[in-house]
C-alpha positions in Angstrom: -4.8 -10.7 -15.1 -5.0 -13.6 -12.8 -1.6 -14.8 -13.9 0.2 -11.5 -13.2 1.9 -10.7 -10.0 0.5 -7.9 -7.9 3.5 -5.8 -8.8 2.8 -6.3 -12.5 -0.9 -5.3 -11.9 0.2 -2.2 -10.2 2.5 -1.3 -13.1 -0.5 -1.5 -15.4 -2.5 0.8 -13.2 0.3 3.3 -12.9 0.9 3.3 -16.7 -2.9 3.8 -17.3 -2.8 6.9 -15.1 0.3 8.6 -16.6 0.4 10.9 -19.7 4.0 10.1 -20.4 4.8 6.6 -19.0 8.5 6.3 -19.2 10.5 4.1 -16.9 11.4 6.7 -14.2 7.9 8.1 -14.2 6.5 4.6 -13.7 9.1 4.0 -10.9 8.0 7.3 -9.2 4.3 6.3 -9.4 5.0 2.9 -7.8 7.2 4.5 -5.1 4.3 6.8 -4.2 2.0 3.9 -3.9 4.4 1.5 -2.0 6.0 4.3 0.1 9.4 2.8 -0.6 12.1 2.8 -3.3 11.6 0.5 -6.2 14.8 -1.1 -7.5 15.5 -0.8 -11.3 16.4 -4.5 -11.2 12.8 -5.2 -10.2 11.0 -2.7 -12.4 12.5 -3.2 -15.8 12.3 -7.0 -16.1 8.6 -6.7 -15.1 8.1 -4.0 -17.8 9.7 -6.2 -20.3 7.5 -9.2 -19.2 4.4 -7.1 -19.7 5.6 -6.0 -23.1 6.2 -9.7 -24.0 2.7 -10.6 -22.9 1.3 -8.0 -25.2 -0.2 -5.9 -22.4 2.1 -2.9 -23.1 4.1 -1.6 -26.0 7.6 -0.1 -25.6 8.9 2.6 -27.9 12.0 4.8 -27.9 11.3 8.3 -26.6 14.9 9.3 -27.2 18.2 7.5 -27.1 18.1 6.8 -23.4 14.4 6.7 -22.6 11.7 4.2 -23.4 8.0 5.1 -23.4 5.5 2.4 -22.3 1.9 2.4 -23.3 -1.0 0.0 -22.7 -2.2 -2.0 -25.6 -5.9 -2.8 -26.1 -5.2 -6.1 -24.3 -3.7 -4.2 -21.4 -6.7 -1.9 -21.1 -9.1 -4.8 -21.3 -7.1 -6.7 -18.6 -7.6 -3.7 -16.3 -11.3 -3.5 -17.1 -11.8 -7.2 -16.4 -9.9 -6.9 -13.1 -11.9 -3.8 -12.0 -15.1 -5.6 -12.8 -14.0 -8.6 -10.8 -13.0 -6.4 -7.9 -16.3 -4.5 -8.0 -18.3 -7.8 -8.1 -16.4 -9.1 -5.1 -16.3 -6.0 -3.0 -19.9 -5.4 -3.7 -20.8 -8.8 -2.3 -18.6 -8.2 0.7 -20.3 -4.8 1.3 -23.7 -6.4 1.0 -22.8 -9.0 3.5 -21.5 -6.4 5.9 -24.9 -4.8 6.0 -25.3 -1.9 8.3 -22.1 -2.5 10.2 -20.1 -0.8 7.4 -17.3 -3.3 7.8 -16.3 -5.5 5.0 -16.0 -9.1 6.2 -17.9 -8.4 9.4 
């Protein structure tokens, strides 16, 4: 996941949390997180890139709507990232000690 943009990582997390991950549903999930509108011109090229990288699959839900699902590689990428985050946040929390502040 180290070679993905933060936006692409966020797309993977949103898709992982949705039951029906179609384009507009992903867009809404990202907009809730970012608290701003996500442009179609930004979203869809990134979705296509994640499909090309083998992290997601794209299938037709109907004539106008595509469904995006994580592949095994996409799920593994999320697991690896979360493990890395846990390791690093855990170290920062241990260093913070009783102050309760990360990076203190």
